[in-house]
N, C-alpha and C positions, 0 to 999 in steps of 0.2 A: 684144517684151520679155516675158519670163516673170516673173510676180510669184510670189516664193517666200514662202510663208507658213510662218512658224516655228510649229511646234506648241509650245504651252505645256506645260511639264513638269508632270506630275501631282504635287500636294503630298501628302506623307505625313501620317498622322494626328498624329504628334508635332509636325510643323511647324505644323499647323492649331491645335493646342492652345497652342503657344507664341505664335502670333500673337494668338489670343483672349485670353491671359493679359496680353499687352502692351497690348491695347486697354482691358481692365478697369483695369490699373494707370494707364494714361494718364488715364482718366476720373477715377480716385481722386485723382490728384495735384492736380487742380483744387480739390478740397476740402481736401487735406492741407496744402498750403503756406499758404493763408490762415489755417488753424487754428493752424499753427505760429507764424505772425507774431503772431496774436492772443495766444497764450500768452506769447510773448516780451515783447510790450508789457505784459501783465498783470504779469509778474515785475518788469520795470523800474519800472513805476508803484508796485508794492508797496514795492520797495526805496527809491524816492525818498520815498514817504510816511513809511516807517520812519525814514529819515535826518532828514527835516524834524521829525518828532515828537521824536526823540531830541535834535536840536539845540535845540528849544524847551524840552524838559525841562532840558537842561544850562544854557541861558541863564536860564531861570526860577529854577533852583536857585541858580545863581551870584548873581543879583540878590537872591534872598531871603536868602542867607547873608552875602554880602560887601557888599551895598549897603543893603538894607532892614534887615538885622540881625534877621531873624525867629528865634524860638527855640521854635517850637511842637513838638508831639510827632512829627509826621510827619517834619519836617526832622531832628530828633534821631535818630530811628530810621534814617533814610537815611544820616546821617554815621557811625552805628555800623557799617553794612554797607560803605559806601564811605569809606575813611580819608582824606578830603580835609583839607588842612592849614588852620589858622587863623593860624599864625605859624611862624617858623623860628628856632631858637636854636642858634647855632654849628653850622650845617649839619644839625641834627636837627629834623624837622618836628614841630610841635605838632598833635595830632589835634583837629579841630573838635569831635568828640564828647566829648572830655575837658573842653574849655572849656564846652560846653553842659551837661554833667553837673554840674560845679561850680556853674555859675550857676543852673541850675534847682533844684538841691538847696537852695541858699541862699535863693532867692526863695520856694520852696514853704514853707520853715520860717518865713520872715518873714510870709508871707501867712496862714499858719495861725495864728500868734500874734497878728497885728495886724488881719487882715481887710482891709477896704477903708477904712481910716481916713484915708488920706493924700489931699491934694488933687493935682491934676494935676501941678503943678510939683514938689511933694515926691516924688510917685511917680516922675517922670522922673529926679530926682536919685538916688533910691534904686536905680533900674534901672541907671543909669550907674555908680554906685559898685560894685554887685555884678558888673556886667559887667567892670569894670576889675580887681577883686579875682580874679574867676574866670579871667580871661585870664592874669594874672600867675602864679596858682597853676598853671594848666596848663603854662605855660612853664617854671616851676621843675621840675616833674615830668618834662617832656620832657628837660631838661638832665640831670636825675638818671639818666634812662634812658640817655642818651648816655655819661655817666660810668661807669654800671654795665657797659656793653659794654667800655669801655676797661680797667676794673679786673677784668673777668671776674667780675662779681657777678651772681648769679641769685637768683630767688625762685621756689620750686616751688609747684605747686598745693596740695600738702600743707601748706605753710606758710600759704597764703592760707586754707585750710579751717580750720586750727587758730586762726588769728586771728579768723575769723568766729565759731567756737565760743566764743572768749574774749569777744567782744562780746555773743554771745547770752546768756552767763551772767554778764555784768558786774553787779556789786552783789550777787552771791550769789542772784539771782532765777532760779528754775527756769522759764524761758520755753520755750514750744514754738517750733519753727522757723517754723511758720505764722504764729504770733502776732508773732514778731519781724519777719518780712518785712512784715507788715501795718503795724507801727509805722514801719518804714523807708519804706514807700510813703506812708503818711498824712502823715508829718512831713517827708520829704525828696523825695518823688516819685520814689523809686529802686526798681528791681527788685533781686532778689537778685544777678543777674549784674553789674549796675552798681555795687552796693555792694561786691561782691568786686573789681571793677576799682579802686575807691578804695582798698581795703585793699592790693591789689597795689602800686599806686603809692606808698602810704605806706611799705610794707615795703622797697621798692627804695630810696626816698629815705633812709630811716633807715640802711640798710646802707651806702649811699654816704657819708652824713654821718659815720658811725663810721669808715669806712676812711680818709676824707680828714683828719679832725680829730685828729691825734696830740696836739696841745696839750691838747685837752679830755680825752683819755684820761689824759695825765700829771697833769693837775689833779685828775681824779677819783680817781686813785691817792693823791695827796696828801691829799685830803679823807678818803678811806677810812682812811688811816694815822692821821691826827689824831683822827678819831672813835674809833678803836680805842684810842688811847693816852690820850685824855682822858675816856673813859667815856661817849661819845655826847653831849658838850656841843656842840650846834650853834652856839650864840652864840660860843663860843671860836674855832671855825673861821672864823666870819664876821669876827671881830676880826683873825684872822691873815691871811686871804686878801682881805678887802676887796671891791672892786668886780669882781674876777675871777669872783665867784660871785654868785648871786641867792638871798637868804634871804626866806622868806615864812611868815607865820602865818595860820591861818584865823581866829583871834580868837574862836573859839567853835565850836559844833557845826555841821557842814554835812552836807548829804545825802551818803550814801556812794556815790550814783551821780553825784556832782558831776562836771562836765566840766572836768577839770584835768590832762589828760595821763596820768591813771591813778594819781595820787597818793592820792586817796580810796580807791580799790580796794586799793592796797597797804597803806594805813594800817589798813584793816579786818582785815587778816591778822595784825596785831601786837597785843600786850598793852601797856597803858599803860607808858611808859618805854622800851619797845623801839624800835629803829631798824631800818630796812630795809637791805639790801645795795644796792649801785648798780644802777639799772635805767634803761632807755631810755624816755623819754616815749612815749606812744601815738602822738603825731603826729611822733615822730622828730626833735625839735628840740634834744635835749640829754639829759644824764644827770640822774637825781633821787636824792636820799636823803630819806626821811621818817622822822619820829619821832612816835609816837602819844602824845598827851596824855591823851585820854579818848574813849570810844565808847559808843554805845548799839546797839540792834538795827539801827538804820537811819541813824545819824549818827556822824560822827567829828570829832574836834578834833586837829589835828596841826601840826607845823612841817615845813618842807621846805628843802632846798638844791638849787639847780639849777646845773649846769654847762652853759651853752648851747654848741651847736655854732656855730662862726663861719666856718669855712673855706669851706663851700659857698656861704654868702651873699656872702662876699668875692669868690669866683670869678664868681658870677652877676652881681654888681654890676659887676665889671670888664667883662663881656660888653656891658653897656649902655653903658658909657663908650667901648667900642671899636666901637660900632654893629654888633655881631654878632647883634642880635635884630631880626628883621624881622616886622612885624605886618601881616596882610592885611585887617584890619577897622578901621574908625575908631570909637573910642568917645569920645563927648563927655566932656570934662574935667568931672567932677562939681563942681569949684569954681566953674565958670562958671555953674551954676544957682544963682540967688539964694536961692530958697526954702529953708528948713531942714526937714529930715525929722523934726526933734524936735517938730513942732507939727502933730499930726493934726487933721483937721477934725472938727467935732462930728457 
C-alpha cells in the first residue's frame, strides 16, 4: 500500500496576517469581557445607590413636612422649588411654600416683638395658633387662584411691581429699596421675591372679591351717592344703612403708617373735612371711604366707612361644609392647650 502524503498548501502573507490578528484579538477578549462586566456592575450599583438616596430624601422630607411639622429654612426653600401640596381646596392644590411663608412671617414678627418671653406650653399654643391661621390663609388664597382662572382674572408682574413700590413709599417716607428689603427681612423673615409673592396673592384675591361681590359694589354706589348728597356726613350714612356697613373712628391722632388697610395713608392725602373716593382696602377685604378730621406731619385723625366683601367668604365656608377642603398635615387644636399665651414668663 502506498502512503500518499498530501502536501500542505503554502499560506499567503495575507492569510498569515489574518491569523495573527485573530490570535491577538482572542487574547484581548480575555481581558475585554471581564472589564465590560465590571463596568456594567458599577453602573447598576451607582443607579441603585442613587435610587436609595433619593428614596431616603423623599421619605425624610415627607416625614419632616407631613408628620413632624418642621418649618426650617431648608425645607421652606425646598418647597419653593418643588411645589408639594399641604392641602387641597375644591381640586386646587395649596402650596406648602405658601403655608410656610405665612406662618414664618407671622412667627418672625412675634418673636422679634416678644423675644423668648413665653413658657413651653404658651409657646406651643402660639405655634399651633399661627400654624392654623397660616394654613387657612394659604387655603383661601389657593381658592382665590382657582376662581381667578375661572373668571379669567390675571395679575401682571407690572401690577405687582407697582404695589411693591406703593409699599416702599407708604406713609410718604422716601425709603431705599435696599432699606425696605432689610425691614421686610428683619421683621417678617421674607426675601423680596417672597414678599412679592404675598403681594401677588393679595392682588389676585382682591380682584376676585371685587368680581364676585356685586352686592358690595351696589352698596358702595349707595354710600357714594348719599355722601355726595349730604355733604360728606358719614354719620347720616350710618344711620341710613345700619349694620350693612362698618363705621369706625380713630378717636384721636394715630400714626400715618398705621396698619389699617390703607386708611391712614389715604387720609394723609386729604385736607380736614375732605373725604376720599371709594378705594379697596390693601388686604382686599372690602371698600373704604375715609374723612379727615385732623392731621400733623406724621399723624392723622379720621373716620371711615367700610363695605366688607362677603361673597368670597360665603363660598369658602360652603366648601368646608361640603368637605371639599382636604388638609395633609395635622395641626393640634390651639384650644386644647390649657396655658394662656397672655402670660409670658418673667
